N, CA, C and O atoms as CSV, one atom per row, in Angstrom:
chain,resi,resn,atom,element,x,y,z
A,1,MET,N,N,28.008,24.351,-20.987
A,1,MET,CA,C,28.659,23.080,-21.153
A,1,MET,C,C,28.049,22.401,-22.372
A,1,MET,O,O,26.846,22.521,-22.606
A,2,SER,N,N,28.839,21.709,-23.132
A,2,SER,CA,C,28.363,20.994,-24.319
A,2,SER,C,C,28.360,19.492,-24.059
A,2,SER,O,O,29.203,18.966,-23.333
A,3,ALA,N,N,27.386,18.816,-24.674
A,3,ALA,CA,C,27.297,17.361,-24.584
A,3,ALA,C,C,26.821,16.828,-25.919
A,3,ALA,O,O,26.205,17.550,-26.702
A,4,SER,N,N,27.108,15.568,-26.174
A,4,SER,CA,C,26.635,14.892,-27.376
A,4,SER,C,C,25.557,13.897,-26.978
A,4,SER,O,O,25.501,13.460,-25.829
A,5,LEU,N,N,24.703,13.542,-27.928
A,5,LEU,CA,C,23.660,12.561,-27.649
A,5,LEU,C,C,24.279,11.300,-27.066
A,5,LEU,O,O,25.272,10.790,-27.587
A,6,GLY,N,N,23.694,10.798,-25.988
A,6,GLY,CA,C,24.190,9.595,-25.333
A,6,GLY,C,C,25.210,9.849,-24.248
A,6,GLY,O,O,25.529,8.939,-23.484
A,7,ASP,N,N,25.738,11.072,-24.157
A,7,ASP,CA,C,26.713,11.380,-23.099
A,7,ASP,C,C,26.042,11.340,-21.729
A,7,ASP,O,O,24.877,11.707,-21.579
A,8,ASP,N,N,26.803,10.887,-20.737
A,8,ASP,CA,C,26.374,10.953,-19.346
A,8,ASP,C,C,27.107,12.104,-18.671
A,8,ASP,O,O,28.297,12.322,-18.898
A,9,ILE,N,N,26.382,12.827,-17.847
A,9,ILE,CA,C,26.947,13.945,-17.094
A,9,ILE,C,C,26.740,13.645,-15.619
A,9,ILE,O,O,25.608,13.466,-15.168
A,10,GLU,N,N,27.833,13.589,-14.871
A,10,GLU,CA,C,27.753,13.291,-13.440
A,10,GLU,C,C,27.948,14.572,-12.641
A,10,GLU,O,O,28.864,15.351,-12.904
A,11,VAL,N,N,27.075,14.777,-11.667
A,11,VAL,CA,C,27.134,15.940,-10.790
A,11,VAL,C,C,27.328,15.437,-9.360
A,11,VAL,O,O,26.603,14.552,-8.905
A,12,ARG,N,N,28.310,16.005,-8.651
A,12,ARG,CA,C,28.543,15.680,-7.242
A,12,ARG,C,C,28.689,16.989,-6.478
A,12,ARG,O,O,29.550,17.811,-6.792
A,13,LEU,N,N,27.846,17.172,-5.479
A,13,LEU,CA,C,27.868,18.382,-4.669
A,13,LEU,C,C,28.148,17.978,-3.227
A,13,LEU,O,O,27.411,17.178,-2.651
A,14,ALA,N,N,29.200,18.521,-2.650
A,14,ALA,CA,C,29.643,18.131,-1.316
A,14,ALA,C,C,29.045,19.023,-0.232
A,14,ALA,O,O,29.088,20.250,-0.325
A,15,ALA,N,N,28.494,18.394,0.781
A,15,ALA,CA,C,28.024,19.109,1.962
A,15,ALA,C,C,29.245,19.561,2.760
A,15,ALA,O,O,30.337,19.014,2.611
A,16,TYR,N,N,29.044,20.552,3.596
A,16,TYR,CA,C,30.117,20.926,4.502
A,16,TYR,C,C,29.549,21.491,5.799
A,16,TYR,O,O,28.379,21.866,5.884
A,17,ARG,N,N,30.404,21.538,6.786
A,17,ARG,CA,C,30.021,21.975,8.128
A,17,ARG,C,C,30.956,23.101,8.539
A,17,ARG,O,O,32.166,23.039,8.318
A,18,GLU,N,N,30.366,24.143,9.147
A,18,GLU,CA,C,31.167,25.290,9.564
A,18,GLU,C,C,30.484,25.981,10.747
A,18,GLU,O,O,29.318,26.367,10.653
A,19,ASP,N,N,31.195,26.134,11.839
A,19,ASP,CA,C,30.704,26.871,13.013
A,19,ASP,C,C,29.325,26.412,13.488
A,19,ASP,O,O,28.470,27.242,13.796
A,20,GLY,N,N,29.106,25.107,13.549
A,20,GLY,CA,C,27.837,24.573,14.037
A,20,GLY,C,C,26.703,24.624,13.035
A,20,GLY,O,O,25.546,24.404,13.391
A,21,LEU,N,N,27.027,24.914,11.783
A,21,LEU,CA,C,26.028,24.962,10.713
A,21,LEU,C,C,26.358,23.883,9.686
A,21,LEU,O,O,27.515,23.717,9.300
A,22,ASN,N,N,25.342,23.158,9.251
A,22,ASN,CA,C,25.507,22.110,8.244
A,22,ASN,C,C,24.882,22.593,6.940
A,22,ASN,O,O,23.694,22.912,6.896
A,23,TYR,N,N,25.670,22.643,5.899
A,23,TYR,CA,C,25.188,23.072,4.593
A,23,TYR,C,C,24.984,21.840,3.722
A,23,TYR,O,O,25.942,21.137,3.397
A,24,THR,N,N,23.740,21.581,3.345
A,24,THR,CA,C,23.373,20.367,2.623
A,24,THR,C,C,22.751,20.707,1.274
A,24,THR,O,O,22.237,21.808,1.076
A,25,TRP,N,N,22.802,19.751,0.349
A,25,TRP,CA,C,22.316,19.937,-1.017
A,25,TRP,C,C,21.074,19.101,-1.294
A,25,TRP,O,O,20.912,18.010,-0.748
A,26,SER,N,N,20.206,19.623,-2.145
A,26,SER,CA,C,19.094,18.836,-2.680
A,26,SER,C,C,19.617,18.006,-3.851
A,26,SER,O,O,20.670,18.312,-4.412
A,27,THR,N,N,18.889,16.967,-4.214
A,27,THR,CA,C,19.272,16.142,-5.359
A,27,THR,C,C,19.174,16.972,-6.636
A,27,THR,O,O,18.140,17.592,-6.884
A,28,PRO,N,N,20.233,16.997,-7.454
A,28,PRO,CA,C,20.178,17.758,-8.704
A,28,PRO,C,C,19.037,17.298,-9.609
A,28,PRO,O,O,18.738,16.107,-9.699
A,29,GLN,N,N,18.405,18.265,-10.277
A,29,GLN,CA,C,17.272,18.027,-11.168
A,29,GLN,C,C,17.529,18.654,-12.529
A,29,GLN,O,O,18.268,19.633,-12.633
A,30,SER,N,N,16.929,18.101,-13.563
A,30,SER,CA,C,16.946,18.693,-14.907
A,30,SER,C,C,15.621,19.420,-15.112
A,30,SER,O,O,14.568,18.933,-14.703
A,31,ASN,N,N,15.681,20.579,-15.743
A,31,ASN,CA,C,14.435,21.303,-16.007
A,31,ASN,C,C,13.734,20.782,-17.258
A,31,ASN,O,O,12.608,21.191,-17.540
A,32,ASP,N,N,14.373,19.885,-18.015
A,32,ASP,CA,C,13.756,19.317,-19.214
A,32,ASP,C,C,14.233,17.881,-19.405
A,32,ASP,O,O,15.272,17.635,-20.017
A,33,ALA,N,N,13.461,16.939,-18.875
A,33,ALA,CA,C,13.843,15.524,-18.941
A,33,ALA,C,C,13.753,14.959,-20.350
A,33,ALA,O,O,14.285,13.879,-20.604
A,34,THR,N,N,13.093,15.656,-21.278
A,34,THR,CA,C,13.053,15.169,-22.657
A,34,THR,C,C,14.388,15.418,-23.363
A,34,THR,O,O,14.679,14.786,-24.379
A,35,VAL,N,N,15.195,16.332,-22.832
A,35,VAL,CA,C,16.519,16.626,-23.383
A,35,VAL,C,C,17.610,15.977,-22.530
A,35,VAL,O,O,18.511,15.322,-23.055
A,36,LEU,N,N,17.524,16.159,-21.235
A,36,LEU,CA,C,18.547,15.696,-20.300
A,36,LEU,C,C,17.841,14.927,-19.179
A,36,LEU,O,O,17.280,15.524,-18.260
A,37,ARG,N,N,17.877,13.597,-19.272
A,37,ARG,CA,C,17.139,12.735,-18.335
A,37,ARG,C,C,18.047,12.271,-17.204
A,37,ARG,O,O,19.168,11.821,-17.443
A,38,ARG,N,N,17.556,12.382,-15.963
A,38,ARG,CA,C,18.315,11.882,-14.821
A,38,ARG,C,C,18.157,10.375,-14.758
A,38,ARG,O,O,17.038,9.864,-14.759
A,39,THR,N,N,19.288,9.653,-14.701
A,39,THR,CA,C,19.265,8.198,-14.645
A,39,THR,C,C,19.514,7.672,-13.238
A,39,THR,O,O,19.196,6.521,-12.941
A,40,SER,N,N,20.080,8.503,-12.375
A,40,SER,CA,C,20.258,8.142,-10.965
A,40,SER,C,C,20.486,9.418,-10.177
A,40,SER,O,O,20.814,10.465,-10.736
A,41,GLY,N,N,20.307,9.313,-8.875
A,41,GLY,CA,C,20.552,10.486,-8.044
A,41,GLY,C,C,20.047,10.286,-6.641
A,41,GLY,O,O,19.181,9.449,-6.388
A,42,GLY,N,N,20.592,11.059,-5.734
A,42,GLY,CA,C,20.153,10.992,-4.356
A,42,GLY,C,C,21.030,11.838,-3.454
A,42,GLY,O,O,21.965,12.509,-3.890
A,43,GLU,N,N,20.681,11.775,-2.162
A,43,GLU,CA,C,21.391,12.519,-1.135
A,43,GLU,C,C,21.972,11.537,-0.124
A,43,GLU,O,O,21.393,10.482,0.133
A,44,THR,N,N,23.112,11.890,0.440
A,44,THR,CA,C,23.736,11.060,1.467
A,44,THR,C,C,23.295,11.551,2.846
A,44,THR,O,O,22.800,12.671,2.968
A,45,PRO,N,N,23.465,10.733,3.881
A,45,PRO,CA,C,23.080,11.165,5.233
A,45,PRO,C,C,23.791,12.447,5.697
A,45,PRO,O,O,23.241,13.195,6.506
A,46,ASN,N,N,25.000,12.705,5.195
A,46,ASN,CA,C,25.712,13.915,5.626
A,46,ASN,C,C,25.296,15.155,4.846
A,46,ASN,O,O,25.740,16.257,5.167
A,47,GLY,N,N,24.442,14.998,3.813
A,47,GLY,CA,C,23.936,16.153,3.073
A,47,GLY,C,C,24.542,16.383,1.710
A,47,GLY,O,O,24.141,17.314,1.012
A,48,SER,N,N,25.503,15.555,1.308
A,48,SER,CA,C,26.016,15.653,-0.059
A,48,SER,C,C,24.953,15.108,-1.008
A,48,SER,O,O,24.066,14.362,-0.591
A,49,ALA,N,N,25.044,15.479,-2.277
A,49,ALA,CA,C,24.076,15.004,-3.265
A,49,ALA,C,C,24.797,14.727,-4.578
A,49,ALA,O,O,25.829,15.327,-4.878
A,50,SER,N,N,24.233,13.808,-5.352
A,50,SER,CA,C,24.806,13.491,-6.652
A,50,SER,C,C,23.708,13.048,-7.597
A,50,SER,O,O,22.608,12.689,-7.176
A,51,ALA,N,N,24.026,13.079,-8.882
A,51,ALA,CA,C,23.089,12.610,-9.898
A,51,ALA,C,C,23.859,12.374,-11.187
A,51,ALA,O,O,24.916,12.960,-11.422
A,52,VAL,N,N,23.300,11.500,-12.017
A,52,VAL,CA,C,23.826,11.265,-13.358
A,52,VAL,C,C,22.699,11.556,-14.332
A,52,VAL,O,O,21.567,11.110,-14.145
A,53,PHE,N,N,23.027,12.314,-15.381
A,53,PHE,CA,C,22.066,12.688,-16.418
A,53,PHE,C,C,22.560,12.182,-17.762
A,53,PHE,O,O,23.766,12.121,-17.999
A,54,ARG,N,N,21.635,11.817,-18.644
A,54,ARG,CA,C,21.974,11.379,-19.995
A,54,ARG,C,C,21.349,12.342,-20.999
A,54,ARG,O,O,20.168,12.680,-20.915
A,55,GLN,N,N,22.172,12.770,-21.947
A,55,GLN,CA,C,21.687,13.631,-23.034
A,55,GLN,C,C,20.924,12.726,-24.010
A,55,GLN,O,O,21.536,11.943,-24.737
A,56,VAL,N,N,19.577,12.833,-24.026
A,56,VAL,CA,C,18.753,11.927,-24.816
A,56,VAL,C,C,18.205,12.551,-26.096
A,56,VAL,O,O,17.795,11.823,-27.000
A,57,HIS,N,N,18.187,13.870,-26.195
A,57,HIS,CA,C,17.759,14.574,-27.402
A,57,HIS,C,C,18.573,15.849,-27.549
A,57,HIS,O,O,19.117,16.360,-26.571
A,58,ALA,N,N,18.657,16.354,-28.753
A,58,ALA,CA,C,19.322,17.630,-28.983
A,58,ALA,C,C,18.525,18.728,-28.294
A,58,ALA,O,O,17.298,18.657,-28.213
A,59,GLY,N,N,19.222,19.739,-27.798
A,59,GLY,CA,C,18.565,20.857,-27.142
A,59,GLY,C,C,19.345,21.313,-25.926
A,59,GLY,O,O,20.473,20.881,-25.688
A,60,THR,N,N,18.724,22.189,-25.168
A,60,THR,CA,C,19.363,22.771,-23.991
A,60,THR,C,C,18.517,22.503,-22.758
A,60,THR,O,O,17.292,22.625,-22.794
A,61,ALA,N,N,19.175,22.140,-21.675
A,61,ALA,CA,C,18.504,21.925,-20.390
A,61,ALA,C,C,19.417,22.452,-19.285
A,61,ALA,O,O,20.628,22.578,-19.467
A,62,THR,N,N,18.826,22.752,-18.158
A,62,THR,CA,C,19.574,23.250,-17.010
A,62,THR,C,C,19.469,22.243,-15.867
A,62,THR,O,O,18.383,21.777,-15.525
A,63,ILE,N,N,20.619,21.923,-15.290
A,63,ILE,CA,C,20.674,21.088,-14.090
A,63,ILE,C,C,20.815,22.051,-12.919
A,63,ILE,O,O,21.623,22.979,-12.966
A,64,SER,N,N,20.022,21.828,-11.862
A,64,SER,CA,C,20.108,22.725,-10.716
A,64,SER,C,C,19.918,21.968,-9.409
A,64,SER,O,O,19.363,20.870,-9.378
A,65,ALA,N,N,20.391,22.581,-8.336
A,65,ALA,CA,C,20.224,22.068,-6.977
A,65,ALA,C,C,20.286,23.263,-6.030
A,65,ALA,O,O,20.784,24.330,-6.389
A,66,GLN,N,N,19.775,23.069,-4.823
A,66,GLN,CA,C,19.782,24.133,-3.833
A,66,GLN,C,C,20.538,23.674,-2.593
A,66,GLN,O,O,20.468,22.515,-2.183
A,67,ARG,N,N,21.267,24.631,-2.011
A,67,ARG,CA,C,21.987,24.375,-0.764
A,67,ARG,C,C,21.215,25.036,0.379
A,67,ARG,O,O,20.862,26.213,0.314
A,68,HIS,N,N,20.965,24.253,1.418
A,68,HIS,CA,C,20.229,24.730,2.587
A,68,HIS,C,C,21.122,24.628,3.818
A,68,HIS,O,O,22.073,23.847,3.852
A,69,CYS,N,N,20.804,25.419,4.809
A,69,CYS,CA,C,21.524,25.375,6.074
A,69,CYS,C,C,20.668,24.666,7.113
A,69,CYS,O,O,19.467,24.915,7.227
A,70,ARG,N,N,21.309,23.778,7.870
A,70,ARG,CA,C,20.652,23.088,8.983
A,70,ARG,C,C,21.538,23.307,10.217
A,70,ARG,O,O,22.659,22.802,10.277
A,71,PRO,N,N,21.031,24.058,11.194
A,71,PRO,CA,C,21.876,24.399,12.344
A,71,PRO,C,C,21.880,23.317,13.421
A,71,PRO,O,O,20.934,22.541,13.553
A,72,ASP,N,N,22.962,23.289,14.179
A,72,ASP,CA,C,23.001,22.496,15.406
A,72,ASP,C,C,22.078,23.172,16.420
A,72,ASP,O,O,21.768,24.353,16.269
A,73,PRO,N,N,21.635,22.448,17.448
A,73,PRO,CA,C,20.807,23.076,18.489
A,73,PRO,C,C,21.497,24.309,19.077
A,73,PRO,O,O,22.690,24.288,19.379
A,74,GLY,N,N,20.731,25.365,19.229
A,74,GLY,CA,C,21.266,26.604,19.796
A,74,GLY,C,C,21.941,27.516,18.783
A,74,GLY,O,O,22.415,28.592,19.146
A,75,ARG,N,N,21.992,27.111,17.536
A,75,ARG,CA,C,22.612,27.923,16.471
A,75,ARG,C,C,21.517,28.419,15.543
A,75,ARG,O,O,20.418,27.865,15.529
A,76,ALA,N,N,21.800,29.448,14.774
A,76,ALA,CA,C,20.845,29.985,13.805
A,76,ALA,C,C,21.525,30.089,12.441
A,76,ALA,O,O,22.690,30.473,12.336
A,77,CYS,N,N,20.777,29.740,11.410
A,77,CYS,CA,C,21.291,29.808,10.041
A,77,CYS,C,C,20.973,31.167,9.430
A,77,CYS,O,O,19.990,31.807,9.803
A,78,PRO,N,N,21.801,31.603,8.496
A,78,PRO,CA,C,21.423,32.784,7.724
A,78,PRO,C,C,20.203,32.439,6.861
A,78,PRO,O,O,20.036,31.287,6.458
A,79,LEU,N,N,19.381,33.398,6.586
A,79,LEU,CA,C,18.161,33.170,5.801
A,79,LEU,C,C,18.479,33.218,4.304
A,79,LEU,O,O,17.936,34.034,3.558
A,80,VAL,N,N,19.366,32.327,3.897
A,80,VAL,CA,C,19.814,32.293,2.511
A,80,VAL,C,C,19.751,30.865,1.988
A,80,VAL,O,O,20.211,29.934,2.651
A,81,VAL,N,N,19.187,30.695,0.812
A,81,VAL,CA,C,19.238,29.427,0.098
A,81,VAL,C,C,20.072,29.689,-1.151
A,81,VAL,O,O,19.739,30.564,-1.950
A,82,SER,N,N,21.144,28.941,-1.318
A,82,SER,CA,C,22.025,29.123,-2.467
A,82,SER,C,C,21.656,28.140,-3.563
A,82,SER,O,O,21.334,26.982,-3.299
A,83,SER,N,N,21.707,28.614,-4.780
A,83,SER,CA,C,21.422,27.752,-5.929
A,83,SER,C,C,22.697,27.439,-6.686
A,83,SER,O,O,23.607,28.262,-6.782
A,84,TRP,N,N,22.740,26.226,-7.222
A,84,TRP,CA,C,23.810,25.810,-8.126
A,84,TRP,C,C,23.138,25.398,-9.419
A,84,TRP,O,O,22.104,24.730,-9.404
A,85,ARG,N,N,23.726,25.796,-10.541
A,85,ARG,CA,C,23.143,25.358,-11.816
A,85,ARG,C,C,24.195,25.376,-12.915
A,85,ARG,O,O,25.189,26.100,-12.864
A,86,VAL,N,N,23.924,24.544,-13.906
A,86,VAL,CA,C,24.753,24.499,-15.109
A,86,VAL,C,C,23.822,24.279,-16.298
A,86,VAL,O,O,22.875,23.496,-16.221
A,87,ARG,N,N,24.093,24.957,-17.364
A,87,ARG,CA,C,23.301,24.843,-18.595
A,87,ARG,C,C,24.047,23.901,-19.541
A,87,ARG,O,O,25.238,24.072,-19.800
A,88,VAL,N,N,23.321,22.909,-20.048
A,88,VAL,CA,C,23.916,21.904,-20.924
A,88,VAL,C,C,23.244,21.986,-22.294
A,88,VAL,O,O,22.020,21.911,-22.408
A,89,THR,N,N,24.060,22.139,-23.317
A,89,THR,CA,C,23.563,22.179,-24.690
A,89,THR,C,C,24.061,20.932,-25.407
A,89,THR,O,O,25.263,20.679,-25.489
A,90,GLY,N,N,23.111,20.160,-25.923
A,90,GLY,CA,C,23.473,18.907,-26.584
A,90,GLY,C,C,23.082,18.895,-28.036
A,90,GLY,O,O,22.106,19.519,-28.451
A,91,SER,N,N,23.870,18.168,-28.795
A,91,SER,CA,C,23.569,18.025,-30.230
A,91,SER,C,C,23.766,16.580,-30.667
A,91,SER,O,O,23.563,16.256,-31.837
C-alpha cells in the first residue's frame, strides 16, 4: 500500500463468533513508529479492534494485529493464532 506524508490510514478488524468460539483481534501496531505513528487505537468489548496511523516520515512500515480464539465454557479453540498485516510505503 502507498501513502504520502501526512496521510492517515485507518484499520478496522471485526471480531466474529462461530460455533461457540469468539475470534478477537489485538490492537493494530506499527513496527516503526518513526515512519508510521499510531494516533489512536483500541479494542471493543466484543473483540473488534481499530487504529489510525499517520505517515510521518518517508519509508516503509508494517501494520499488524493478531486474531485469537476465546471459547465459550465447554468448548475448545484450535491452537492457531492468525496474523493480519499490511506493508505501507510512504514518500
